[in-house]
C-alpha positions in Angstrom: 0.0 0.0 0.0 1.8 3.1 -1.2 1.0 5.4 1.8 3.5 7.5 3.7 4.7 5.9 6.9 3.5 9.0 8.8 0.0 8.3 7.6 0.1 4.8 9.2 1.5 6.3 12.4 -1.4 8.8 12.5 -3.9 6.0 12.0 -2.4 4.1 14.9 -2.5 7.3 17.1 -6.2 7.6 16.3 -6.8 3.9 17.2 -5.0 4.4 20.5 -7.1 7.4 21.3 -10.2 5.4 20.6 -9.0 2.7 22.9 -8.6 5.2 25.6 -12.1 6.6 25.2 -13.6 3.2 25.4 -11.4 2.1 28.4 -9.8 -0.7 26.5 -6.3 -1.8 27.2 -5.2 -2.9 23.7 -6.1 -3.7 20.1 -4.9 -7.1 18.9 -4.8 -7.6 15.1 -3.9 -10.7 13.3 -3.3 -10.8 9.5 -6.1 -9.0 7.6 -7.3 -5.6 6.4 -7.2 -3.9 9.8 -3.6 -4.8 10.3 -2.8 -3.6 6.8 -4.7 -0.4 7.3 -2.8 0.5 10.5 0.7 -0.8 9.5 1.1 -1.2 5.7 1.9 -4.9 6.3 -0.1 -7.5 4.6 0.6 -11.2 5.2 -1.2 -14.4 4.5 -2.8 -16.1 7.5 -1.1 -19.2 8.8 -0.9 -21.3 12.0 2.0 -19.1 13.1 0.8 -16.1 15.1 1.4 -12.6 13.7 -0.2 -9.9 15.9 -0.1 -6.2 16.0 -0.5 -4.9 19.5 -1.6 -1.3 20.0 -2.2 -0.1 23.5 -4.1 2.9 24.8 -0.8 4.7 25.4 0.0 4.6 21.7 2.6 1.9 21.7 2.5 -0.4 18.7 4.4 -3.6 18.6 4.3 -6.3 15.9 4.7 -9.8 17.2 6.0 -11.8 14.3 7.6 -15.2 13.6 11.4 -14.8 13.1 11.2 -16.3 9.6 8.8 -13.5 8.5 10.7 -10.7 10.2 12.5 -9.5 7.0 9.2 -9.2 5.1 7.6 -7.3 8.0 10.6 -5.0 8.3 10.5 -4.2 4.6 6.7 -3.4 4.7 6.6 -1.6 8.0 10.2 -0.4 9.0 8.9 2.0 11.6 7.2 -0.7 13.7 8.8 -2.1 16.8 9.1 -5.9 16.4 9.1 -8.8 18.9 10.1 -11.9 17.1 9.5 -15.5 18.2 11.2 -18.7 17.4 9.4 -21.9 16.5 9.7 -23.3 20.0 8.6 -20.1 21.8 5.1 -19.1 23.0 4.0 -16.1 21.0 0.8 -15.7 23.1 2.9 -15.0 26.1 4.8 -12.3 24.1 1.5 -10.7 23.2 0.2 -10.9 26.8 3.3 -9.3 28.1 2.6 -6.3 25.9 -0.8 -5.7 27.4 0.2 -3.8 30.5 -2.8 -1.5 31.1 -6.0 -2.4 33.0 -9.0 -3.1 30.9 -10.4 -5.4 28.3 -9.0 -6.0 24.8 -10.4 -5.8 21.2 -9.3 -8.5 18.7 -9.5 -8.7 14.9 -13.0 -9.5 13.7 -11.7 -12.4 11.6 -9.1 -13.6 14.0 -8.9 -17.4 13.9 -10.4 -19.3 16.8 -7.0 -20.9 17.2 -5.5 -17.5 18.1 -8.4 -16.1 20.0 -8.7 -19.0 22.4 -5.0 -19.1 23.1 -5.0 -15.4 23.7 -7.9 -15.7 26.1 -5.9 -18.2 28.1 -2.8 -15.9 28.1 -4.9 -12.9 29.2 -7.2 -14.3 31.9 -9.8 -12.0 33.4 -10.1 -9.7 30.4 -13.2 -9.6 28.2 -12.7 -9.8 24.4 -14.6 -7.6 22.0 -14.4 -7.0 18.3 -11.7 -4.7 16.9 -14.3 -3.2 14.6 -15.6 -1.2 17.6 -12.3 0.8 17.0 -11.4 0.2 13.4 -14.8 0.7 11.8 -14.9 4.4 12.6 -11.3 4.8 11.3 -11.9 3.0 8.0 -15.4 3.9 7.0 -14.5 7.4 5.7 -11.8 7.1 3.0 -9.0 9.5 2.9 -7.6 11.2 -0.3 -5.2 8.3 -1.0 -8.0 5.7 -0.6 -10.4 7.6 -2.8 -7.8 7.7 -5.6 -7.1 4.0 -5.2 -10.8 3.2 -5.5 -11.1 5.3 -8.6 -8.1 3.6 -10.2 -9.3 0.1 -9.5 -12.8 0.9 -10.6 -11.6 2.4 -13.9 -9.5 -0.7 -14.4 -12.7 -2.9 -14.0 -14.5 -0.6 -16.5 -11.9 -1.1 -19.1 -12.0 -4.9 -18.6 -15.8 -4.9 -19.1 -15.6 -2.9 -22.3 -13.1 -5.4 -23.7 -15.0 -8.5 -22.6 -17.9 -7.4 -24.8 -15.7 -8.1 -27.8 -15.3 -11.7 -26.8 -17.3 -14.6 -28.1 -20.1 -15.8 -25.7 -22.5 -18.1 -27.5 -21.6 -21.8 -27.4 -18.9 -21.4 -24.8 -18.9 -22.6 -21.2 -19.4 -19.9 -18.5 -16.0 -20.7 -17.0 -14.2 -19.9 -20.4 -15.7 -16.5 -20.5 -14.8 -16.0 -16.8 -11.2 -16.9 -17.7 -11.2 -14.3 -20.4 -12.5 -11.7 -18.0 -9.9 -12.6 -15.4 -7.2 -12.1 -17.9 -8.6 -8.8 -19.0 -8.7 -7.5 -15.4 -5.0 -8.3 -15.0 -4.2 -6.7 -18.3 -6.0 -3.6 -17.3 -4.2 -3.1 -14.0 -5.5 -5.5 -11.4 -2.9 -7.1 -9.1 -5.3 -9.9 -8.1 -8.6 -11.2 -9.4 -11.0 -12.1 -6.6 -14.1 -13.4 -8.4 -15.5 -13.6 -11.9 -19.2 -14.6 -11.9 -20.6 -15.5 -15.3 -24.2 -16.5 -14.7 -26.0 -17.3 -17.9 -29.7 -17.9 -18.6 -31.4 -19.5 -15.5 -28.1 -19.4 -13.6 -28.5 -15.6 -13.5 -31.3 -16.0 -11.0 -28.7 -17.0 -8.4 -27.0 -13.8 -7.2 -23.8 -15.6 -6.2 -23.8 -18.3 -8.9 -20.7 -20.6 -9.0 -19.5 -20.2 -12.6 -19.5 -23.6 -14.2 -19.7 -25.6 -17.4 -23.1 -24.5 -18.7 -22.8 -23.6 -22.3 -24.1 -20.1 -23.1 -27.0 -20.1 -25.5 -28.4 -17.6 -28.0 -31.0 -15.5 -26.2 -29.4 -15.8 -22.8 -29.3 -12.9 -20.4 -25.9 -13.1 -18.6 -25.0 -11.5 -15.3 -21.3 -10.6 -15.2 -20.2 -9.8 -11.7 -16.4 -9.4 -11.2 -13.7 -7.7 -9.2 -10.3 -7.9 -7.6 -7.7 -5.6 -6.2 -5.2 -3.0 -7.3 -2.7 -1.8 -4.7 -4.9 -3.6 -2.1 -8.1 -1.7 -2.9 -11.1 -3.6 -4.2 -13.2 -3.3 -7.4 -16.7 -4.7 -7.7 -18.9 -4.2 -10.8 -21.9 -6.0 -12.3 -23.4 -5.6 -15.8 -26.0 -7.7 -17.5 -25.7 -8.5 -21.2 -27.8 -10.3 -23.8 -26.5 -13.0 -26.3 -28.3 -11.7 -29.4 -31.4 -9.7 -29.2 -33.1 -9.7 -25.8 -36.7 -10.7 -25.2 -39.2 -8.1 -24.3 -39.3 -9.2 -20.7 -35.5 -9.1 -20.3 -35.5 -5.6 -21.7 -38.3 -4.6 -19.3 -36.6 -6.1 -16.2 -33.3 -4.5 -17.2 -34.9 -1.1 -17.6 -36.5 -1.6 -14.1 -33.2 -2.4 -12.5 -31.5 0.5 -14.2 -34.1 2.9 -12.9 -33.8 1.4 -9.5 -30.1 2.0 -9.5 -30.7 5.6 -10.6 -33.1 6.0 -7.7 -30.4 4.8 -5.3 -27.9 7.2 -6.7 -30.4 10.1 -6.3 -30.9 9.2 -2.6 -27.2 8.6 -1.8 -26.0 11.9 -0.4 -24.5 13.4 2.7 -27.0 13.2 5.6 -29.1 10.5 4.1 -29.5 7.3 6.0 -28.0 4.0 4.5 -31.5 2.5 4.6 -33.0 5.3 2.6 -30.8 4.4 -0.3 -32.1 0.8 -0.1 -35.6 2.1 0.1 -35.2 4.3 -3.0 -34.0 1.5 -5.1 -36.4 -1.1 -3.7 -39.3 1.2 -4.2 -38.8 1.3 -8.0 -38.7 -2.5 -8.2 -41.7 -2.9 -5.9 -43.7 -0.5 -8.1 -42.8 -2.5 -11.2 -44.2 -5.6 -9.5 -40.9 -7.4 -9.0 -40.4 -6.7 -5.3 -40.3 -10.3 -4.1 -37.5 -11.0 -6.7 -35.1 -8.4 -5.2 -33.6 -10.7 -2.6 -30.6 -8.9 -1.2 -29.6 -5.5 0.2 -28.9 -2.6 -2.2 -25.3 -2.2 -1.3 -22.2 -2.8 0.8 -19.2 -0.7 1.7 -15.9 -1.3 0.0 -12.3 -0.5 0.5 -9.5 -2.8 1.6 -12.3 -5.4 1.9 -14.8 -6.2 -0.8 -17.6 -6.0 1.8 -17.3 -3.6 4.7 -19.3 -0.8 6.3 -21.6 0.9 5.5 -24.3 -1.5 4.4 -27.2 -0.1 2.5 -30.0 -2.2 3.9 -33.3 -1.7 5.7 -32.7 -1.2 9.4 -29.4 0.6 9.1 -30.1 4.2 10.1 -26.4 5.1 9.8 -25.9 8.6 8.2 -23.9 8.8 5.0 -20.9 11.1 5.2 -18.2 12.3 2.7 -15.6 9.6 2.1 -18.0 6.7 2.5 -17.7 4.3 -0.4 -20.2 1.6 -1.3 -21.9 -0.4 -4.0 -25.3 0.4 -5.4 -26.5 -2.9 -6.9 -30.2 -3.6 -7.2 -31.2 -6.8 -8.9 -34.2 -8.9 -10.0 -34.0 -12.7 -10.0 -36.6 -14.8 -11.7 -36.1 -18.4 -10.6 -35.5 -20.9 -13.4 -35.5 -18.1 -16.0 -32.9 -15.3 -15.7 -31.6 -12.5 -13.5 -30.5 -8.9 -14.0 -28.2 -6.9 -11.8 -26.4 -3.6 -12.3 -23.7 -2.6 -9.8 -21.4 0.4 -9.5 -19.2 1.6 -6.7 -19.9 5.1 -5.5 -18.4 7.4 -3.0 -19.9 10.4 -1.1 -17.8 13.4 -2.2 -16.9 16.5 -0.2 -19.8 18.2 -1.9 -22.1 15.6 -0.3 -23.2 14.0 -3.6 -22.6 10.4 -4.6 -19.8 10.2 -7.2 -19.9 7.1 -9.5 -16.5 5.4 -9.6 -17.7 3.0 -12.4 -18.6 4.6 -15.6 -18.9 1.6 -18.0 -22.1 1.8 -20.0 -25.2 0.8 -18.0 -27.2 -0.3 -21.1 -28.2 -3.9 -21.9 -25.2 -4.7 -24.2 -25.6 -7.2 -27.0 -22.9 -9.9 -27.3 -22.5 -12.8 -29.7 
């Protein structure tokens, strides 16, 4: 993550201040996006404990296996390290760093293997989720993060425009997915996380597992794909038609497109997250397809593909500048076809939702 080291230090200072306000003794972060956000160090998860310990006094120490120390030093040279050998107890090292009174917050996705051992090493302290601290730090993207999201979204747009030139009819879904993955990499993605190609009746499954079904003339195809560039995530969905679409596919696509436009119109500073969902859902309800819109309207995005805020009924959270999220209404007709249109948007400093995906929203015709 090409962010100045001072920015990571400032993030850790804010985390420490939040710990103090909540009366927590420490934040314990295993490999994942919170650790990356606060340190610039991203490492795969393994059975060897890596743990960033931030205490309420602002001290930050990375407990890391000795064999991974060079990699950690290269990524986060300003962090104090405590290394451990294969025969040492890393949980005791972490516990020794928690010197203040109070409970601790641990990474939301910390493996049970680590959590249970840390609970044994830190008896008498309650464990809570790190997101009580990190959520507020990460939910409003800074200038660097906004540019990273714009860049990765533009990369996904370019890949979509190019995949429209590929052959679809007669090919298995997985072959088109492979084409799409290659185009994402060619257009600047470091990693491809998913390429959903859901043709014909498979389009009625929002998270279809791309498979061997051969695409047929007349199919509507939901293309949902994304990955990362410099750690930040893309996520875009468009629906295309193999040859001329039927009248009903055209009608459903137009309904979903209007629903997304309604969501955009509602997404602005001061609006509630649930009001964006209601705006998109209202269009689909009015068109008579309400029971076929079976998921929330959107999810936050950043270092994780799904993070806060979530655009869903019951979430009264107020949208603020810097919040990035998808707007992705859909209609899914079981056994027949599905339609979804998804963009990433961000609330700008002017309070208006800025679309980060600008690929054509129309029902493209492929062959």
